[in-house]
LODRENNU-814972 format. One record per residue (C-alpha): residue number from 1; residue in one letter; x, y, z. Coordinates in Angstrom, 2 decimals. Last residue first. Example, Ala and Ser with C-alpha at 12.3 -4.5 7.8 and 13.67 -1.06 7.14 Angstrom:
% residues 2
<rec><n>2</n><res>S</res><x>13.67</x><y>-1.06</y><z>7.14</z></rec>
<rec><n>1</n><res>A</res><x>12.30</x><y>-4.50</y><z>7.80</z></rec>
END
This chain:
% residues 98
<rec><n>98</n><res>A</res><x>-36.93</x><y>17.48</y><z>-5.28</z></rec>
<rec><n>97</n><res>R</res><x>-36.05</x><y>14.57</y><z>-7.61</z></rec>
<rec><n>96</n><res>T</res><x>-37.78</x><y>11.29</y><z>-8.03</z></rec>
<rec><n>95</n><res>S</res><x>-34.97</x><y>9.27</y><z>-9.62</z></rec>
<rec><n>94</n><res>S</res><x>-33.88</x><y>7.02</y><z>-7.64</z></rec>
<rec><n>93</n><res>V</res><x>-30.52</x><y>5.88</y><z>-8.69</z></rec>
<rec><n>92</n><res>A</res><x>-29.73</x><y>2.52</y><z>-6.91</z></rec>
<rec><n>91</n><res>A</res><x>-26.97</x><y>2.20</y><z>-5.14</z></rec>
<rec><n>90</n><res>R</res><x>-23.60</x><y>0.54</y><z>-6.80</z></rec>
<rec><n>89</n><res>R</res><x>-22.96</x><y>-2.40</y><z>-4.96</z></rec>
<rec><n>88</n><res>A</res><x>-19.75</x><y>-2.39</y><z>-3.22</z></rec>
<rec><n>87</n><res>T</res><x>-16.50</x><y>-4.84</y><z>-2.70</z></rec>
<rec><n>86</n><res>V</res><x>-12.71</x><y>-3.84</y><z>-0.42</z></rec>
<rec><n>85</n><res>A</res><x>-10.07</x><y>-6.01</y><z>-0.73</z></rec>
<rec><n>84</n><res>V</res><x>-6.97</x><y>-5.02</y><z>2.07</z></rec>
<rec><n>83</n><res>V</res><x>-3.47</x><y>-5.92</y><z>2.10</z></rec>
<rec><n>82</n><res>L</res><x>-1.51</x><y>-4.95</y><z>4.90</z></rec>
<rec><n>81</n><res>K</res><x>1.65</x><y>-5.80</y><z>4.20</z></rec>
<rec><n>80</n><res>N</res><x>4.66</x><y>-7.82</y><z>6.04</z></rec>
<rec><n>79</n><res>L</res><x>7.83</x><y>-7.55</y><z>5.15</z></rec>
<rec><n>78</n><res>R</res><x>10.60</x><y>-10.18</y><z>7.13</z></rec>
<rec><n>77</n><res>L</res><x>14.12</x><y>-9.63</y><z>5.77</z></rec>
<rec><n>76</n><res>R</res><x>16.09</x><y>-12.18</y><z>4.85</z></rec>
<rec><n>75</n><res>G</res><x>20.53</x><y>-12.52</y><z>5.21</z></rec>
<rec><n>74</n><res>G</res><x>20.24</x><y>-13.17</y><z>9.24</z></rec>
<rec><n>73</n><res>I</res><x>20.44</x><y>-9.59</y><z>10.34</z></rec>
<rec><n>72</n><res>R</res><x>23.48</x><y>-8.92</y><z>9.94</z></rec>
<rec><n>71</n><res>A</res><x>23.09</x><y>-10.24</y><z>6.09</z></rec>
<rec><n>70</n><res>V</res><x>20.37</x><y>-8.01</y><z>5.55</z></rec>
<rec><n>69</n><res>V</res><x>22.20</x><y>-4.51</y><z>6.51</z></rec>
<rec><n>68</n><res>R</res><x>25.16</x><y>-5.94</y><z>4.06</z></rec>
<rec><n>67</n><res>P</res><x>23.24</x><y>-6.74</y><z>1.20</z></rec>
<rec><n>66</n><res>T</res><x>21.51</x><y>-3.46</y><z>1.47</z></rec>
<rec><n>65</n><res>E</res><x>24.67</x><y>-0.99</y><z>1.59</z></rec>
<rec><n>64</n><res>A</res><x>25.42</x><y>-1.55</y><z>-1.43</z></rec>
<rec><n>63</n><res>E</res><x>22.37</x><y>-0.70</y><z>-3.05</z></rec>
<rec><n>62</n><res>L</res><x>21.39</x><y>2.74</y><z>-0.42</z></rec>
<rec><n>61</n><res>A</res><x>24.38</x><y>3.59</y><z>-1.97</z></rec>
<rec><n>60</n><res>A</res><x>23.76</x><y>3.44</y><z>-6.20</z></rec>
<rec><n>59</n><res>S</res><x>20.42</x><y>5.42</y><z>-4.47</z></rec>
<rec><n>58</n><res>R</res><x>22.49</x><y>8.20</y><z>-2.51</z></rec>
<rec><n>57</n><res>E</res><x>23.90</x><y>8.77</y><z>-6.16</z></rec>
<rec><n>56</n><res>A</res><x>21.89</x><y>7.95</y><z>-8.69</z></rec>
<rec><n>55</n><res>G</res><x>19.19</x><y>10.01</y><z>-7.02</z></rec>
<rec><n>54</n><res>L</res><x>17.05</x><y>10.07</y><z>-3.82</z></rec>
<rec><n>53</n><res>R</res><x>13.65</x><y>11.16</y><z>-5.36</z></rec>
<rec><n>52</n><res>F</res><x>14.21</x><y>8.63</y><z>-8.48</z></rec>
<rec><n>51</n><res>S</res><x>14.95</x><y>5.55</y><z>-5.95</z></rec>
<rec><n>50</n><res>L</res><x>12.14</x><y>5.87</y><z>-3.61</z></rec>
<rec><n>49</n><res>S</res><x>9.51</x><y>6.88</y><z>-6.39</z></rec>
<rec><n>48</n><res>T</res><x>9.34</x><y>2.64</y><z>-6.09</z></rec>
<rec><n>47</n><res>T</res><x>10.52</x><y>0.33</y><z>-8.81</z></rec>
<rec><n>46</n><res>R</res><x>14.05</x><y>0.77</y><z>-8.11</z></rec>
<rec><n>45</n><res>L</res><x>13.23</x><y>0.17</y><z>-4.34</z></rec>
<rec><n>44</n><res>Y</res><x>11.66</x><y>-4.25</y><z>-5.81</z></rec>
<rec><n>43</n><res>A</res><x>15.07</x><y>-4.39</y><z>-7.35</z></rec>
<rec><n>42</n><res>N</res><x>17.33</x><y>-3.26</y><z>-4.28</z></rec>
<rec><n>41</n><res>L</res><x>14.97</x><y>-5.69</y><z>-2.68</z></rec>
<rec><n>40</n><res>Q</res><x>15.42</x><y>-9.19</y><z>-4.40</z></rec>
<rec><n>39</n><res>K</res><x>18.43</x><y>-8.55</y><z>-3.88</z></rec>
<rec><n>38</n><res>A</res><x>19.04</x><y>-8.33</y><z>0.04</z></rec>
<rec><n>37</n><res>T</res><x>16.76</x><y>-11.23</y><z>0.17</z></rec>
<rec><n>36</n><res>W</res><x>13.24</x><y>-11.43</y><z>0.77</z></rec>
<rec><n>35</n><res>D</res><x>10.82</x><y>-13.15</y><z>3.33</z></rec>
<rec><n>34</n><res>S</res><x>7.48</x><y>-12.81</y><z>3.02</z></rec>
<rec><n>33</n><res>S</res><x>4.50</x><y>-11.85</y><z>5.35</z></rec>
<rec><n>32</n><res>V</res><x>0.70</x><y>-11.29</y><z>3.88</z></rec>
<rec><n>31</n><res>V</res><x>-1.86</x><y>-9.54</y><z>6.34</z></rec>
<rec><n>30</n><res>S</res><x>-4.73</x><y>-9.46</y><z>5.95</z></rec>
<rec><n>29</n><res>A</res><x>-8.24</x><y>-7.79</y><z>5.23</z></rec>
<rec><n>28</n><res>M</res><x>-11.14</x><y>-8.15</y><z>3.77</z></rec>
<rec><n>27</n><res>V</res><x>-14.10</x><y>-5.46</y><z>3.60</z></rec>
<rec><n>26</n><res>R</res><x>-17.56</x><y>-5.73</y><z>2.40</z></rec>
<rec><n>25</n><res>V</res><x>-20.11</x><y>-2.28</y><z>1.66</z></rec>
<rec><n>24</n><res>D</res><x>-23.01</x><y>-4.09</y><z>0.45</z></rec>
<rec><n>23</n><res>N</res><x>-24.04</x><y>-0.68</y><z>-0.31</z></rec>
<rec><n>22</n><res>Y</res><x>-22.99</x><y>1.69</y><z>-2.16</z></rec>
<rec><n>21</n><res>L</res><x>-23.33</x><y>5.81</y><z>-3.51</z></rec>
<rec><n>20</n><res>Q</res><x>-25.52</x><y>7.00</y><z>-0.69</z></rec>
<rec><n>19</n><res>A</res><x>-21.97</x><y>7.02</y><z>1.44</z></rec>
<rec><n>18</n><res>A</res><x>-20.34</x><y>9.22</y><z>-0.84</z></rec>
<rec><n>17</n><res>E</res><x>-22.07</x><y>12.33</y><z>0.76</z></rec>
<rec><n>16</n><res>A</res><x>-20.65</x><y>12.19</y><z>3.44</z></rec>
<rec><n>15</n><res>V</res><x>-16.62</x><y>12.83</y><z>2.11</z></rec>
<rec><n>14</n><res>G</res><x>-14.23</x><y>11.09</y><z>3.86</z></rec>
<rec><n>13</n><res>L</res><x>-10.69</x><y>11.17</y><z>2.15</z></rec>
<rec><n>12</n><res>E</res><x>-8.91</x><y>13.02</y><z>5.34</z></rec>
<rec><n>11</n><res>H</res><x>-5.14</x><y>11.45</y><z>5.62</z></rec>
<rec><n>10</n><res>Q</res><x>-4.05</x><y>8.36</y><z>7.13</z></rec>
<rec><n>9</n><res>G</res><x>-4.48</x><y>6.24</y><z>3.30</z></rec>
<rec><n>8</n><res>I</res><x>-5.97</x><y>2.99</y><z>4.81</z></rec>
<rec><n>7</n><res>W</res><x>-8.29</x><y>4.87</y><z>7.52</z></rec>
<rec><n>6</n><res>S</res><x>-9.03</x><y>7.53</y><z>4.81</z></rec>
<rec><n>5</n><res>W</res><x>-9.73</x><y>5.00</y><z>2.56</z></rec>
<rec><n>4</n><res>L</res><x>-11.94</x><y>3.55</y><z>4.96</z></rec>
<rec><n>3</n><res>E</res><x>-13.70</x><y>6.26</y><z>5.07</z></rec>
<rec><n>2</n><res>S</res><x>-14.54</x><y>7.53</y><z>1.16</z></rec>
<rec><n>1</n><res>M</res><x>-15.81</x><y>3.32</y><z>1.09</z></rec>
END
């Protein structure tokens, strides 16, 4: 499981001992595409940390420019997301101690 999250997050989270904690691990992944208008994109961006990191003035400039950029590419922006679902069963805990 930790190796999977390392791959998804593109940073090292792998813990070898974690492999003993779960079994019957299943991974399902699918690409989901959606078309967004400039208004939808701006609304979404306001909910992310990007808006906070940019600050009020730069966020306002980005929101003002978004409709022009989206209009230049046809009025909609195609976004693709990788949706991943992982299921696993907790391994039985051994009562035997060395």
